[in-house]
DOMARBA-316388 format. One record per residue (C-alpha): residue in three letters; x, y, z. Coordinates in steps of 0.2 Angstrom, whole numbers, plus 5000, padded with zeros to 4 digits. Layout:
N
  aa   px   py   pz
 ALA    X    Y    Z
...
//
This chain:
488
  aa   px   py   pz
 UNK 5583 5173 5318
 UNK 5590 5182 5303
 UNK 5587 5167 5293
 UNK 5569 5166 5298
 UNK 5566 5184 5293
 UNK 5575 5181 5276
 UNK 5564 5165 5273
 UNK 5548 5175 5277
 UNK 5553 5189 5266
 UNK 5556 5177 5252
 UNK 5539 5169 5254
 UNK 5530 5186 5254
 UNK 5540 5191 5238
 UNK 5535 5174 5229
 UNK 5517 5176 5234
 UNK 5516 5194 5228
 UNK 5524 5189 5212
 UNK 5512 5175 5209
 UNK 5497 5186 5212
 UNK 5504 5199 5200
 UNK 5506 5185 5187
 UNK 5488 5179 5190
 UNK 5481 5197 5188
 UNK 5491 5198 5171
 UNK 5484 5182 5165
 UNK 5466 5187 5170
 UNK 5468 5203 5161
 UNK 5474 5194 5146
 UNK 5459 5182 5146
 UNK 5447 5197 5148
 UNK 5454 5206 5133
 UNK 5453 5190 5123
 UNK 5435 5187 5128
 UNK 5430 5205 5123
 UNK 5438 5203 5107
 UNK 5428 5187 5103
 UNK 5412 5195 5108
 UNK 5415 5210 5097
 UNK 5419 5199 5082
 UNK 5403 5189 5085
 UNK 5392 5204 5086
 UNK 5400 5210 5070
 UNK 5397 5194 5061
 UNK 5379 5194 5067
 UNK 5376 5211 5060
 UNK 5383 5206 5044
 UNK 5372 5191 5042
 UNK 5356 5201 5047
 UNK 5360 5214 5034
 UNK 5362 5200 5021
 UNK 5345 5193 5026
 UNK 5337 5210 5025
 UNK 5345 5214 5008
 UNK 5339 5197 5002
 UNK 5321 5200 5008
 UNK 5321 5217 4999
 UNK 5327 5209 4983
 UNK 5313 5195 4984
 UNK 5300 5209 4988
 UNK 5305 5219 4973
 UNK 5304 5203 4962
 UNK 5286 5198 4969
 UNK 5280 5216 4966
 UNK 5286 5216 4949
 UNK 5277 5199 4945
 UNK 5261 5206 4953
 UNK 5262 5221 4942
 UNK 5264 5210 4927
 UNK 5249 5199 4932
 UNK 5238 5215 4935
 UNK 5243 5220 4917
 UNK 5238 5203 4910
 UNK 5221 5204 4919
 UNK 5217 5221 4913
 UNK 5221 5215 4895
 UNK 5210 5199 4898
 UNK 5196 5210 4904
 UNK 5196 5221 4889
 UNK 5196 5206 4878
 UNK 5181 5199 4887
 UNK 5172 5216 4887
 UNK 5175 5216 4868
 UNK 5168 5199 4865
 UNK 5153 5202 4876
 UNK 5149 5217 4866
 UNK 5151 5207 4850
 UNK 5139 5193 4857
 UNK 5126 5205 4862
 UNK 5126 5213 4845
 UNK 5125 5196 4837
 UNK 5110 5191 4848
 UNK 5101 5207 4843
 UNK 5104 5203 4825
 UNK 5098 5185 4827
 UNK 5082 5191 4836
 UNK 5078 5203 4822
 UNK 5081 5190 4809
 UNK 5070 5177 4819
 UNK 5056 5190 4820
 UNK 5057 5193 4802
 UNK 5057 5174 4798
 UNK 5042 5172 4809
 UNK 5033 5186 4801
 UNK 5037 5179 4783
 UNK 5031 5161 4789
 UNK 5015 5168 4795
 UNK 5012 5177 4779
 UNK 5016 5162 4769
 UNK 5004 5151 4779
 UNK 4990 5164 4777
 UNK 4993 5164 4759
 UNK 4993 5145 4758
 UNK 4976 5145 4768
 UNK 4969 5158 4757
 UNK 4974 5148 4741
 UNK 4969 5131 4748
 UNK 4953 5136 4757
 UNK 4958 5126 4773
 UNK 4966 5128 4789
 UNK 4980 5116 4794
 UNK 4969 5107 4806
 UNK 4955 5106 4793
 UNK 4967 5100 4780
 UNK 4973 5086 4792
 UNK 4955 5081 4796
 UNK 4951 5080 4778
 UNK 4966 5069 4774
 UNK 4963 5057 4789
 UNK 4944 5056 4784
 UNK 4949 5052 4766
 UNK 4962 5039 4771
 UNK 4950 5031 4783
 UNK 4936 5030 4770
 UNK 4948 5023 4757
 UNK 4955 5009 4769
 UNK 4940 5007 4781
 UNK 4936 4989 4776
 UNK 4954 4984 4777
 UNK 4957 4992 4794
 UNK 4941 4984 4801
 UNK 4947 4967 4795
 UNK 4964 4969 4802
 UNK 4957 4977 4819
 UNK 4945 4962 4821
 UNK 4959 4950 4817
 UNK 4971 4958 4830
 UNK 4957 4959 4843
 UNK 4953 4941 4841
 UNK 4971 4936 4842
 UNK 4974 4947 4857
 UNK 4959 4939 4866
 UNK 4964 4922 4862
 UNK 4981 4925 4869
 UNK 4975 4934 4885
 UNK 4963 4920 4888
 UNK 4976 4907 4886
 UNK 4988 4916 4897
 UNK 4975 4919 4910
 UNK 4971 4900 4910
 UNK 4989 4895 4911
 UNK 4992 4907 4926
 UNK 4976 4901 4936
 UNK 4980 4882 4932
 UNK 4998 4885 4938
 UNK 4993 4893 4954
 UNK 4980 4879 4958
 UNK 4992 4865 4954
 UNK 5006 4873 4964
 UNK 4995 4874 4980
 UNK 4990 4858 4988
 UNK 4979 4860 5003
 UNK 4968 4848 5012
 UNK 4949 4850 5010
 UNK 4940 4849 5027
 UNK 4923 4856 5032
 UNK 4921 4863 5049
 UNK 4906 4855 5059
 UNK 4896 4862 5073
 UNK 4898 4848 5085
 UNK 4913 4840 5094
 UNK 4914 4825 5104
 UNK 4924 4821 5120
 UNK 4927 4803 5124
 UNK 4923 4797 5142
 UNK 4930 4782 5150
 UNK 4914 4776 5159
 UNK 4896 4779 5163
 UNK 4901 4785 5180
 UNK 4910 4800 5173
 UNK 4895 4803 5163
 UNK 4884 4803 5179
 UNK 4896 4815 5187
 UNK 4895 4827 5172
 UNK 4876 4827 5173
 UNK 4877 4829 5192
 UNK 4863 4828 5205
 UNK 4847 4833 5197
 UNK 4857 4839 5182
 UNK 4865 4853 5192
 UNK 4883 4850 5184
 UNK 4877 4850 5166
 UNK 4866 4865 5168
 UNK 4881 4874 5176
 UNK 4893 4869 5162
 UNK 4880 4874 5148
 UNK 4877 4891 5157
 UNK 4895 4896 5158
 UNK 4901 4889 5142
 UNK 4886 4894 5131
 UNK 4886 4876 5123
 UNK 4874 4861 5123
 UNK 4880 4844 5130
 UNK 4872 4829 5122
 UNK 4876 4815 5134
 UNK 4865 4801 5126
 UNK 4868 4804 5108
 UNK 4885 4794 5106
 UNK 4890 4779 5117
 UNK 4906 4782 5126
 UNK 4907 4800 5122
 UNK 4898 4817 5125
 UNK 4894 4828 5111
 UNK 4897 4847 5112
 UNK 4886 4856 5101
 UNK 4887 4875 5097
 UNK 4887 4885 5081
 UNK 4901 4897 5089
 UNK 4917 4887 5086
 UNK 4927 4898 5099
 UNK 4914 4893 5113
 UNK 4914 4875 5107
 UNK 4933 4874 5108
 UNK 4933 4882 5125
 UNK 4920 4869 5131
 UNK 4929 4854 5124
 UNK 4945 4859 5132
 UNK 4937 4862 5149
 UNK 4927 4846 5148
 UNK 4942 4836 5144
 UNK 4951 4843 5159
 UNK 4936 4839 5170
 UNK 4935 4821 5163
 UNK 4953 4818 5167
 UNK 4953 4825 5184
 UNK 4937 4817 5189
 UNK 4932 4831 5202
 UNK 4916 4838 5194
 UNK 4906 4851 5203
 UNK 4899 4868 5199
 UNK 4914 4878 5207
 UNK 4926 4867 5198
 UNK 4917 4868 5182
 UNK 4917 4887 5182
 UNK 4935 4888 5186
 UNK 4940 4876 5172
 UNK 4930 4885 5159
 UNK 4939 4901 5163
 UNK 4956 4893 5162
 UNK 4951 4885 5145
 UNK 4945 4902 5139
 UNK 4962 4909 5143
 UNK 4971 4895 5134
 UNK 4960 4897 5119
 UNK 4964 4916 5118
 UNK 4983 4911 5118
 UNK 4979 4899 5104
 UNK 4971 4913 5094
 UNK 4987 4924 5096
 UNK 4998 4910 5091
 UNK 4987 4905 5076
 UNK 4988 4923 5070
 UNK 5007 4924 5072
 UNK 5009 4907 5063
 UNK 4998 4914 5048
 UNK 5008 4930 5045
 UNK 5025 4920 5047
 UNK 5019 4907 5034
 UNK 5014 4920 5022
 UNK 5030 4931 5025
 UNK 5022 4946 5032
 UNK 5031 4954 5046
 UNK 5025 4972 5048
 UNK 5007 4970 5055
 UNK 5003 4977 5071
 UNK 5003 4963 5085
 UNK 4985 4968 5089
 UNK 4980 4965 5071
 UNK 4988 4949 5071
 UNK 4978 4943 5086
 UNK 4962 4948 5078
 UNK 4968 4938 5062
 UNK 4970 4923 5074
 UNK 4952 4923 5078
 UNK 4948 4918 5061
 UNK 4954 4901 5065
 UNK 4938 4898 5074
 UNK 4927 4905 5060
 UNK 4920 4896 5045
 UNK 4913 4902 5029
 UNK 4901 4890 5021
 UNK 4910 4876 5031
 UNK 4927 4882 5026
 UNK 4939 4887 5039
 UNK 4942 4906 5036
 UNK 4960 4907 5042
 UNK 4965 4893 5032
 UNK 4956 4900 5017
 UNK 4965 4916 5020
 UNK 4982 4908 5020
 UNK 4978 4898 5005
 UNK 4972 4914 4996
 UNK 4988 4923 5001
 UNK 4999 4910 4992
 UNK 4988 4910 4977
 UNK 4988 4929 4976
 UNK 5007 4929 4977
 UNK 5009 4917 4963
 UNK 4997 4926 4952
 UNK 5005 4943 4956
 UNK 5022 4936 4951
 UNK 5016 4930 4934
 UNK 5007 4946 4929
 UNK 5020 4958 4936
 UNK 5010 4965 4951
 UNK 5016 4969 4969
 UNK 5017 4952 4976
 UNK 5018 4958 4994
 UNK 5003 4969 4993
 UNK 4993 4955 4984
 UNK 4997 4942 4997
 UNK 4994 4954 5012
 UNK 4977 4960 5005
 UNK 4972 4941 5003
 UNK 4977 4937 5020
 UNK 4967 4950 5029
 UNK 4952 4951 5016
 UNK 4940 4943 5028
 UNK 4947 4950 5045
 UNK 4931 4959 5047
 UNK 4922 4942 5050
 UNK 4932 4941 5067
 UNK 4922 4956 5073
 UNK 4906 4956 5064
 UNK 4896 4950 5079
 UNK 4903 4965 5089
 UNK 4901 4980 5076
 UNK 4888 4985 5063
 UNK 4891 4984 5045
 UNK 4897 4971 5032
 UNK 4913 4961 5036
 UNK 4922 4971 5022
 UNK 4917 4988 5030
 UNK 4922 4982 5047
 UNK 4939 4975 5040
 UNK 4943 4992 5032
 UNK 4940 5001 5048
 UNK 4951 4988 5058
 UNK 4965 4989 5045
 UNK 4965 5008 5045
 UNK 4964 5008 5064
 UNK 4981 4999 5065
 UNK 4989 5010 5052
 UNK 4990 4997 5039
 UNK 4997 5001 5022
 UNK 4983 5009 5012
 UNK 4988 4999 4996
 UNK 4983 4983 5006
 UNK 4966 4991 5011
 UNK 4963 4995 4993
 UNK 4968 4977 4988
 UNK 4956 4969 5000
 UNK 4940 4979 5000
 UNK 4935 4975 4982
 UNK 4934 4956 4984
 UNK 4915 4955 4985
 UNK 4913 4970 4972
 UNK 4907 4981 4986
 UNK 4918 4995 4978
 UNK 4926 4996 4961
 UNK 4943 4988 4958
 UNK 4956 5002 4959
 UNK 4972 4992 4957
 UNK 4978 4976 4949
 UNK 4981 4968 4966
 UNK 4963 4971 4970
 UNK 4958 4960 4955
 UNK 4971 4947 4960
 UNK 4963 4946 4978
 UNK 4946 4943 4971
 UNK 4952 4930 4959
 UNK 4962 4921 4973
 UNK 4946 4921 4983
 UNK 4936 4913 4969
 UNK 4949 4900 4967
 UNK 4950 4895 4985
 UNK 4931 4895 4988
 UNK 4927 4885 4972
 UNK 4938 4870 4976
 UNK 4928 4854 4976
 UNK 4922 4851 4994
 UNK 4929 4867 5001
 UNK 4912 4874 5006
 UNK 4894 4869 5011
 UNK 4880 4881 5009
 UNK 4868 4872 5021
 UNK 4880 4873 5035
 UNK 4883 4892 5033
 UNK 4865 4896 5032
 UNK 4862 4885 5048
 UNK 4876 4895 5057
 UNK 4869 4911 5051
 UNK 4852 4907 5058
 UNK 4859 4903 5075
 UNK 4869 4919 5075
 UNK 4854 4929 5070
 UNK 4844 4921 5084
 UNK 4857 4925 5098
 UNK 4859 4943 5091
 UNK 4841 4947 5092
 UNK 4840 4941 5110
 UNK 4856 4950 5115
 UNK 4850 4967 5109
 UNK 4837 4968 5123
 UNK 4842 4979 5138
 UNK 4847 4969 5154
 UNK 4852 4953 5144
 UNK 4869 4946 5150
 UNK 4871 4931 5139
 UNK 4861 4923 5125
 UNK 4864 4905 5119
 UNK 4856 4896 5104
 UNK 4854 4878 5109
 UNK 4845 4862 5102
 UNK 4850 4866 5084
 UNK 4842 4883 5085
 UNK 4826 4876 5092
 UNK 4829 4884 5109
 UNK 4836 4901 5114
 UNK 4842 4903 5133
 UNK 4844 4920 5139
 UNK 4852 4925 5155
 UNK 4847 4942 5162
 UNK 4854 4953 5176
 UNK 4843 4951 5191
 UNK 4847 4969 5197
 UNK 4840 4976 5181
 UNK 4826 4964 5177
 UNK 4812 4958 5188
 UNK 4802 4942 5187
 UNK 4788 4952 5179
 UNK 4799 4961 5167
 UNK 4807 4944 5162
 UNK 4790 4937 5158
 UNK 4786 4951 5146
 UNK 4804 4951 5139
 UNK 4801 4932 5134
 UNK 4785 4936 5125
 UNK 4793 4951 5116
 UNK 4808 4941 5110
 UNK 4796 4927 5104
 UNK 4786 4940 5094
 UNK 4802 4948 5087
 UNK 4808 4931 5081
 UNK 4792 4927 5073
 UNK 4792 4944 5064
 UNK 4811 4945 5059
 UNK 4818 4927 5057
 UNK 4814 4913 5046
 UNK 4815 4896 5054
 UNK 4808 4878 5053
 UNK 4796 4872 5067
 UNK 4796 4882 5083
 UNK 4808 4890 5094
 UNK 4808 4889 5113
 UNK 4812 4905 5122
 UNK 4819 4902 5140
 UNK 4824 4917 5151
 UNK 4834 4913 5167
 UNK 4835 4925 5181
 UNK 4846 4920 5195
 UNK 4851 4929 5211
 UNK 4868 4924 5218
 UNK 4872 4927 5237
 UNK 4890 4924 5242
 UNK 4897 4925 5259
 UNK 4913 4919 5267
 UNK 4916 4910 5284
 UNK 4931 4916 5292
//
């Protein structure tokens, strides 16, 4: 028991002694930590003070340098002010001396004029006149010699350019005719084309506006019409009908409409091909389509579109030789006759119509200027205008390119149709039989039988008064009423 108590007391004394030692160790560590913190604070304060002292030193140095620069600027400003004052004084002095020199020169000139009796202009004129009189004969001889040499040189140069352009361009010569033939395999087909009591051929001629000559050429039917567009439509429709074999009025009307659509597509393609061949890419598509219509127009028997393309190439070559604008020259040549595509729809010459059309589609005004003078309707304003006219003469003057008689014949037929079409109530008018007959289709709702008879007489009188023609012309007015119904 005593031993247990002694052991317990020993344990309590050991624990107390250990606790005291731990407290002493903790107190020692605390004192050491406080001492370390105090030393670090002191070091930080010293470093901060050093930085502050360094910043003050740099600020003092910068302030000193700034003060020196201000002093230098003040010195430089004083020097500039002094120099400016000196320059102002020199300027005033020079102006005064210049005024004095001007005054002295005027006085000297007045003295010289008074002494010579001539003003400077009069003296110059007298000198020139005396020199001219002294060397007049020599000047005339030299001037004439130079003029002759210059004309010879220019003529040779012009001939060389034209010969070069003509030689470089090789195109086929072909005259457009007013008839086309369609081959038929047998007389049976010819009979179908004529139809019972001529019904089919009359329908074809009415809707196409052409004349079919079935007995002129064996094994073929001749399509006659002065309008090449109509003729092309009729030939294409007739070829389709011959191949198909089913020929009756409704079928004829349908094929003519289809052929008309195909020809219009051909017109667009021809216009696109023309501008592509000539290297012109910025025309309005509608203008290109109008240009394609020239494929079916002729001028004195010459295809107008081919003539225009040919002109464009010639104009480009000439422009390159003389230093003109090649693009403007060839574009003006290509569209120079574009008014002929619409001259049956609008009043005015083809040049006037062409100018309006080109401006309507915002064509470059330089191109309009180049094309509008090719018939001398207006003065030539540019070198390109002269080139276009020259190219026109080259293309049209080629041997075999044109036929005057064909052109006069076509013009007479066009005038005949135009005269009949101007009457109110006329739907269509076609010149047939080589201009010996004019067939006029009137609107039955607008024209009565009695009025149609009076119209025929009036048209005949106008033809006698206004047109020149050989023989006589038959005037036929057709008034037809169609009644259509459907069985359902």
